[in-house]
C-alpha positions, 0 to 999 in steps of 0.5 A: 465122881468123888464124894464129899468125904473123899474130897475132904480127905484129899484136902486134909492130906495136903493142907494139914499135918494130920496123920491118917488116923486123925484125918479118918476120925475127922472125916468119919471113915476108917483108916483102911478106907483111906488106904483103899482109896489111895491104893485102889481108886484111880479117880481118887489117885488122879484127884490127889495128883491134881491137888498136889500139882495145883499146890505146887503151881500155887507155890511157884511165885513164892519159890521164885521170890525166895530164889531172887531174894537169895541173890542178895544173901551174905554168902557168896556161895548162896548167891552163886547157887541162886544165880546159877539155878535161876539162869539154868531154869531160864535156859541159859545153862552151859553146854558140854560141847567139845570140838573133837574134829581136830581142826584146832588141835595141834598134837605133838608126837615125839620128843623134838620139834624139827619145824 
């Protein structure tokens, strides 16, 4: 189980723009300690990943709102890219299927058409 200092370090890493040195000073640990937690402590690493994942999940509604808002942008290219991205993510991405069975392909070999 992580201690309060470790939990505070993770929170400050993701919620502020503080440097490692500033975080270490605020929490009262050394920068080497933070480095060791990040590189050697699996529980700390897992907690960091979970915090990052939660942060991303919490940002999804805002990101989606931004994409939907871009559908009304002045730039046609921006509107197109926003629409394409939303459709792709909703599962409406185009497929790259090519019919190579030859059933619908007429190939003419030679220079004349004798019928």
